[in-house]
C-alpha positions in Angstrom: -112.5 -96.4 -7.3 -114.6 -99.4 -6.1 -115.1 -102.8 -7.6 -118.7 -103.5 -6.6 -119.6 -105.0 -9.9 -117.0 -107.8 -9.5 -117.9 -108.7 -5.9 -120.1 -111.8 -5.4 -121.6 -111.4 -2.0 -123.7 -114.5 -2.5 -120.6 -116.5 -3.0 -119.2 -114.9 0.2 -122.3 -115.8 2.2 -122.2 -119.4 1.0 -118.5 -119.9 1.6 -118.4 -122.3 4.7 -114.9 -121.6 5.9 -114.0 -118.4 7.8 -110.4 -118.4 6.4 -111.7 -118.3 2.9 -114.2 -115.6 3.7 -111.3 -113.4 5.2 -109.3 -114.0 2.0 -112.2 -112.7 -0.1 -112.7 -109.7 2.1 -109.0 -108.7 2.0 -108.9 -108.9 -1.7 -112.1 -106.8 -2.2 -111.1 -104.4 0.6 -107.6 -103.8 -0.9 -109.3 -103.2 -4.2 -111.3 -100.4 -2.6 -114.7 -101.7 -1.9 -116.2 -99.9 1.2 -118.5 -102.7 2.3 -115.6 -105.2 2.3 -113.4 -102.7 4.2 -116.1 -102.3 6.8 -116.7 -106.1 7.1 -112.9 -106.7 7.3 -112.5 -104.0 10.0 -115.4 -105.6 12.0 -113.7 -109.0 11.7 -110.5 -107.5 13.2 -112.5 -105.7 15.9 -114.4 -108.7 17.2 -112.6 -111.7 15.8 -109.0 -111.3 16.9 -109.1 -107.9 18.7 -106.5 -106.3 16.4 -107.7 -102.7 16.9 -104.9 -101.2 14.8 -106.1 -103.1 11.7 -109.8 -102.7 12.5 -109.3 -98.9 12.8 -107.4 -98.8 9.5 -110.1 -100.6 7.6 -113.0 -98.9 9.3 -111.4 -95.5 8.5 -111.1 -96.3 4.9 -114.7 -97.5 4.7 -115.9 -94.3 6.6 -114.0 -92.0 4.2 -116.0 -93.6 1.4 -119.3 -92.9 3.2 -119.9 -96.4 4.6 -122.3 -96.0 7.5 -120.9 -98.9 9.5 -117.4 -97.5 9.1 -118.5 -94.1 10.3 -120.2 -95.7 13.4 -117.0 -97.5 14.4 -115.0 -94.3 13.9 -117.3 -92.8 16.4 -116.7 -95.7 18.7 -112.9 -95.4 18.6 -113.1 -91.6 19.2 -115.5 -92.0 22.1 -113.3 -94.7 23.7 -110.4 -92.3 23.5 -112.5 -89.5 25.0 -112.3 -87.5 21.8 -116.0 -86.6 22.1 -115.9 -83.9 19.3 -114.7 -86.5 16.8 -117.1 -89.1 18.1 -120.1 -86.7 17.7 -118.9 -85.9 14.2 -118.8 -89.5 13.0 -121.9 -90.5 14.8 -123.8 -87.6 13.3 -122.7 -88.5 9.8 -124.0 -92.1 10.3 -127.1 -90.9 12.1 -128.1 -88.7 9.2 -128.1 -91.8 7.1 -130.5 -93.5 9.6 -128.0 -95.6 11.6 -129.9 -96.4 14.8 -126.7 -97.3 16.7 -125.3 -93.9 16.1 -128.6 -92.2 16.9 -128.7 -94.0 20.3 -125.1 -93.1 21.1 -125.7 -89.5 20.3 -128.7 -89.6 22.7 -126.4 -90.9 25.4 -123.9 -88.2 24.8 -126.6 -85.5 25.3 -127.9 -87.4 28.4 -124.5 -87.6 30.0 -123.0 -84.3 28.7 -120.1 -86.0 26.9 -118.7 -83.4 24.5 -122.0 -81.4 24.6 -124.0 -79.7 27.3 -126.5 -82.0 29.0 -129.7 -81.7 27.0 -132.4 -84.2 27.8 -134.7 -83.0 25.0 -132.0 -83.7 22.4 -131.2 -87.0 24.1 -134.9 -88.1 23.9 -135.1 -86.9 20.3 -132.2 -89.2 19.2 -133.4 -92.1 21.4 -136.8 -91.9 19.7 -135.2 -91.9 16.2 -133.5 -95.2 17.1 -136.4 -96.6 18.9 -138.6 -96.1 15.9 -136.3 -98.6 14.1 -137.1 -101.1 16.9 -133.7 -100.8 18.4 -134.0 -102.4 21.9 -131.3 -100.4 23.6 -132.9 -97.1 22.6 -136.3 -98.3 23.8 -134.7 -99.2 27.1 -133.1 -95.7 27.3 -136.4 -94.0 26.8 -137.8 -96.1 29.6 -134.9 -94.9 31.8 -135.7 -91.3 30.9 -139.3 -91.7 32.1 -138.3 -93.9 35.1 -136.0 -91.2 36.6 -137.7 -88.1 35.1 -134.8 -86.9 32.9 -136.3 -84.0 31.0 -139.8 -85.4 31.5 -142.1 -86.0 34.5 -141.5 -89.3 36.3 -143.9 -91.7 34.7 -143.5 -95.4 35.6 -146.4 -96.5 33.4 -144.7 -95.0 30.4 -141.3 -96.4 31.4 -142.8 -99.8 31.9 -144.2 -99.6 28.4 -140.8 -98.9 26.9 -139.0 -101.5 29.0 -141.6 -104.1 27.8 -140.9 -103.2 24.2 -137.1 -103.6 24.8 -137.5 -106.8 26.8 -139.4 -108.6 24.0 -136.3 -108.6 21.7 -133.9 -111.5 21.6 -130.2 -111.3 22.3 -129.9 -107.6 21.7 -128.0 -105.0 23.8 -130.4 -103.5 26.3 -132.7 -106.5 26.5 -131.4 -107.9 29.8 -131.2 -104.4 31.3 -134.9 -103.9 30.5 -135.8 -107.4 31.9 -133.9 -106.6 35.1 -135.6 -103.2 35.4 -139.0 -104.9 34.9 -138.1 -107.3 37.6 -137.3 -104.5 40.0 -140.6 -102.7 39.2 -142.6 -105.9 39.8 -140.8 -106.5 43.0 -141.5 -103.0 44.3 -145.1 -103.5 43.4 -145.3 -106.7 45.4 -145.6 -108.8 42.2 -143.1 -111.5 43.2 -144.2 -113.9 40.5 -143.6 -111.3 37.8 -140.3 -110.2 39.4 -139.0 -113.7 39.6 -139.9 -114.4 35.9 -138.1 -111.3 34.7 -135.0 -111.8 36.9 -134.8 -115.4 35.7 -135.0 -114.4 32.0 -132.1 -111.8 32.5 -130.2 -114.3 34.7 -130.3 -116.9 32.0 -128.5 -114.4 29.7 -125.7 -113.8 32.2 -126.8 -110.5 33.8 -124.9 -110.6 37.2 -127.4 -108.4 39.1 -130.3 -110.4 37.8 -128.5 -113.6 38.8 -128.1 -112.3 42.3 -131.8 -111.2 42.5 -133.1 -114.4 41.1 -130.9 -116.4 43.6 -132.3 -114.3 46.5 -135.9 -115.0 45.4 -135.2 -118.7 45.2 -133.5 -118.6 48.6 -136.6 -117.0 50.2 -139.2 -118.7 48.1 -140.6 -115.3 46.8 -142.8 -115.8 43.8 -142.6 -119.6 43.9 -140.9 -122.6 45.5 -137.7 -122.4 47.5 -134.6 -124.0 46.0 -131.7 -123.5 48.4 -129.2 -125.6 46.2 -129.9 -123.5 43.1 -130.0 -120.3 45.1 -126.6 -121.0 46.6 -125.2 -121.8 43.2 -126.5 -118.5 41.7 -125.4 -116.4 44.7 -121.9 -117.9 44.6 -121.7 -117.0 40.9 -122.9 -113.4 41.4 -120.7 -113.0 44.5 -117.7 -114.2 42.6 -118.4 -111.5 40.0 -118.6 -108.7 42.6 -122.3 -108.4 43.5 -122.2 -107.0 47.0 -125.6 -108.3 48.1 -124.8 -111.8 47.0 -121.5 -111.5 48.9 -123.3 -110.5 52.0 -125.7 -113.5 51.7 -122.8 -115.9 51.1 -121.3 -114.6 54.3 -124.6 -115.3 56.1 -124.8 -118.8 54.6 -121.3 -119.8 55.8 -121.8 -118.1 59.2 -125.0 -120.0 59.9 -124.1 -123.2 58.1 -127.3 -123.3 56.0 -128.3 -124.2 52.5 -126.3 -127.4 52.6 -123.1 -125.6 53.5 -121.0 -126.5 56.5 -120.4 -123.6 58.9 -117.2 -121.9 57.9 -116.2 -118.7 59.7 -113.1 -118.1 57.5 -115.3 -118.1 54.3 -118.0 -116.2 56.1 -115.5 -113.4 57.0 -114.1 -113.5 53.4 -117.5 -112.8 51.9 -118.4 -110.1 54.4 -115.1 -108.3 53.8 -115.7 -108.3 50.0 -119.3 -107.0 50.5 -118.0 -104.3 52.8 -115.2 -103.4 50.4 -117.8 -103.1 47.6 -119.8 -100.6 49.7 -122.5 -102.8 51.3 -122.6 -101.2 54.8 -124.6 -104.0 56.4 -121.6 -106.3 56.0 -119.7 -104.1 58.6 -122.0 -105.3 61.5 -121.0 -109.0 61.3 -117.4 -108.1 60.8 -117.4 -105.9 63.9 -119.0 -108.9 65.8 -116.2 -111.2 64.6 -113.6 -108.6 65.6 -115.2 -108.2 69.1 -115.3 -112.0 69.5 -111.6 -112.2 68.5 -110.6 -109.6 71.1 -112.6 -111.5 73.8 -110.8 -114.7 72.9 -107.4 -112.9 73.1 -108.3 -111.4 76.5 -109.5 -114.8 77.8 -106.3 -116.4 76.6 -104.2 -113.8 78.3 -106.0 -114.2 81.6 -105.5 -118.0 81.5 -101.8 -117.8 80.7 -101.1 -115.3 83.5 -102.8 -117.3 86.3 
């Protein structure tokens, strides 16, 4: 039994203090209101990361047919690799038009999580969500066309979907679309366009885009050179594990460029990290350093034995 008629959501929305909002939600949720249970569960999920409490309230909401609660039950199940349960909950929410669940089902069919890989079904669910203007689903359709998953490779069509996704603001999938557009522009020789898209994604914290934007500033591709800003961006990307940025930081410290003093110790550090992260080009300068070290040891031995 719910208490919808006694809930004043306008009062809730106009309450300025978060503590008071939570007190309201708890009272309404404990009285059985599914919307309050969903909102309270989401507070625990994002607010204080208490997943035991968030699961409890989302489950109660889902059992009353709340779409948001069913979506989160799918999220919990998927995270625990219980793909059968995840598909069950996502499907219930998707049937009620939830674009987040539709997109996640599309991903399950694309990757074969709990179901056989089925690109046609993946595309069908992505399109359902994309029709609701969900940026991540639009990006996923772009990826399907970009790589030819279940369709012919079509970069014109993929660019169309990436552009649709990239026009959103602060939604999941937007920065991925912007970064992909940057790559496509770069491959086409449109460095001005590439730099613009990489900058947009970089300003939202996308590590790969930060690295690519830094590289373009370093080389002056698509505009002016800015070694100081490029080094700042590359240091940030390298510190977050981007292997190309790590390689370039190794070069900068090896050569003493971009306002940095020559520092072989730091150069070797960045080369080693790049090599560890799979960037094979970093092995060449490391081998050179190793060979130089052996020559110095041999020279020292010859001098001490004279």
